[in-house]
C-alpha positions as a printed Julia matrix, in Angstrom:
186×3 Matrix{Float64}:
   0.05  -0.01    0.03
   2.78   2.41    0.94
   4.67   1.58   -2.22
   1.59   2.25   -4.33
   1.16   5.56   -2.83
   4.77   6.59   -3.4
   4.53   5.4    -7.05
   1.28   7.29   -7.54
   2.86  10.42   -6.03
   5.9   10.07   -8.36
   3.66   9.71  -11.42
   1.47  12.63  -10.41
   4.58  14.95   -9.72
   6.16  13.83  -13.0
   2.9   14.72  -14.86
   2.75  18.18  -13.31
   6.57  18.7   -14.28
   5.93  17.63  -17.88
   2.85  19.88  -18.05
   4.65  22.92  -16.92
   7.5   22.36  -19.43
   5.1   21.95  -22.44
   5.12  25.14  -24.65
   1.66  26.22  -25.84
   1.24  27.84  -29.28
  -1.23  30.79  -29.54
  -3.52  31.45  -32.5
  -2.35  34.18  -34.8
  -4.16  36.03  -37.61
  -2.29  37.85  -40.26
  -3.35  39.78  -43.24
  -2.18  42.08  -46.04
  -3.0   43.26  -49.44
  -1.32  41.59  -52.39
  -2.05  42.57  -56.01
  -5.02  44.71  -54.79
  -6.71  41.87  -52.93
  -6.76  41.24  -49.17
  -5.25  38.0   -48.1
  -5.3   36.36  -44.57
  -4.57  33.3   -42.65
  -5.26  32.08  -39.05
  -3.16  29.46  -37.54
  -1.66  28.49  -34.16
   1.66  29.87  -35.29
   2.75  32.13  -32.54
   4.75  31.47  -29.27
   4.74  33.99  -26.46
   7.39  33.63  -23.76
   7.87  35.58  -20.48
  11.06  35.19  -18.54
  10.33  36.48  -15.12
  13.9   36.67  -13.87
  15.09  38.76  -16.69
  11.77  40.54  -17.24
  11.98  39.59  -20.97
   9.08  39.17  -23.32
   9.68  37.17  -26.48
   7.22  36.65  -29.31
   7.95  34.23  -32.16
   5.76  33.95  -35.26
   6.52  31.12  -37.76
   5.04  32.28  -41.09
   5.63  28.86  -42.7
   2.81  27.53  -40.5
   0.26  29.82  -42.08
   0.29  27.91  -45.49
  -2.9   26.29  -46.46
  -1.52  23.9   -49.05
  -3.19  25.61  -51.85
  -0.6   27.32  -54.12
  -2.82  30.07  -55.32
  -3.75  30.93  -51.78
  -0.28  30.68  -50.4
   1.57  32.72  -53.05
   1.62  35.88  -50.95
   3.28  33.92  -48.02
   6.12  32.74  -49.94
   8.43  35.76  -49.3
   7.51  35.53  -45.47
   8.22  31.8   -44.98
  12.02  31.77  -45.08
  12.54  33.17  -41.48
  10.75  33.42  -38.25
   9.62  36.79  -37.03
  10.8   37.62  -33.38
  10.1   40.44  -31.17
  11.93  40.95  -27.84
  11.33  43.57  -25.17
  11.85  44.24  -21.54
   8.62  43.94  -19.49
   9.02  44.33  -15.85
   7.1   41.98  -13.66
   5.45  44.98  -12.0
   4.02  45.74  -15.47
   2.08  42.41  -15.51
  -1.49  42.22  -14.72
  -2.47  42.13  -10.99
  -4.94  39.25  -10.51
  -8.23  40.56   -9.19
 -11.67  39.64  -10.35
 -12.1   40.47  -14.08
  -8.97  42.57  -14.22
  -7.49  43.77  -17.48
  -4.44  45.86  -18.36
  -3.17  47.39  -21.62
   0.34  48.32  -22.44
   2.19  49.72  -25.33
   5.42  47.74  -25.34
   8.46  48.88  -27.32
  11.23  46.4   -28.14
  13.15  45.01  -31.18
  11.72  43.07  -33.99
  13.91  40.66  -36.15
  12.76  39.36  -39.47
  14.49  38.39  -42.79
  17.86  38.82  -41.17
  17.07  42.46  -40.24
  16.23  44.09  -36.98
  14.11  47.11  -36.44
  12.57  49.01  -33.32
   8.9   48.17  -32.99
   5.93  49.01  -30.7
   3.25  46.36  -30.04
  -0.11  46.65  -28.15
  -0.22  44.13  -25.19
  -3.66  43.67  -23.62
  -3.7   41.38  -20.67
  -6.63  39.82  -18.84
  -7.12  37.29  -16.22
  -8.21  33.67  -16.74
 -10.46  32.26  -14.0
  -9.31  29.13  -12.32
 -12.72  27.75  -12.73
 -13.29  28.76  -16.32
 -12.88  26.8   -19.57
  -9.88  28.86  -20.69
  -7.73  27.53  -17.8
  -5.02  25.35  -19.26
  -2.96  24.35  -16.23
  -3.67  23.9   -12.58
  -0.52  25.27  -11.1
  -0.38  28.1    -8.69
   1.91  30.1   -10.9
   0.47  33.68  -11.61
   1.55  33.48  -15.19
  -0.73  30.52  -15.9
  -3.63  32.83  -15.16
  -2.68  35.69  -17.39
  -3.54  35.68  -21.12
  -2.93  38.48  -23.68
  -4.27  39.79  -26.96
  -1.39  41.23  -28.96
  -1.45  43.52  -32.0
   1.48  44.52  -34.13
   2.11  45.81  -37.65
   5.05  44.65  -39.84
   6.16  47.11  -42.6
   7.83  45.11  -45.39
  10.18  47.97  -46.28
  11.57  47.91  -42.66
  12.76  44.33  -43.09
  13.6   44.29  -46.87
  10.71  42.08  -47.7
   9.56  44.55  -50.38
  12.69  43.68  -52.35
  11.91  39.87  -52.54
  10.32  38.41  -55.76
   6.63  38.98  -54.69
   7.27  42.58  -53.66
   5.02  42.72  -50.65
   4.62  46.34  -50.0
   1.49  46.85  -47.83
   1.49  46.56  -44.04
   1.16  43.07  -42.65
  -1.17  43.21  -39.73
  -0.78  40.52  -36.92
  -3.18  39.75  -34.13
  -2.37  37.08  -31.53
  -5.58  36.15  -29.61
  -5.6   34.61  -26.13
  -1.9   34.35  -26.03
  -0.55  31.99  -23.38
   2.4   33.3   -21.59
   4.92  30.37  -21.77
   7.54  30.56  -18.94
């Protein structure tokens, strides 16, 4: 009986550790105009990370994940899929949402975006909200505050800033990105 309890406890703790190390992708919506038509795609292609000790916010968007598999629909994505978009910024822990009933917080966060082997300063809109422990949006059951904060993120990528406008498909219009219900991986 005692050995069964110990084995069960080890199994349970291993499950919690494995769950806390799992990185969760967030849904991202992208759109732009290409040859006078609006094109868009929605996929779970964004990863949002927050390193508490360094106060560092990292966002990664893998544009190759947005492809649908239909060449005529994916043509506008060809120039975007060679590299990942990354955004890095300092975000102090005191800037995070304070957990109270139905609390929200909006920040304009300035950092550095890297894409197509070029870097450029960028400002994003970072809107945080609390996830209820009892709600359907709750993913983990740990007592970590970061597991109870989700964010909606908006940013605009200007092709000229990253040299994308010089690639074969000549994307020139702003590429809008919205990440919804972003999970803060830690």
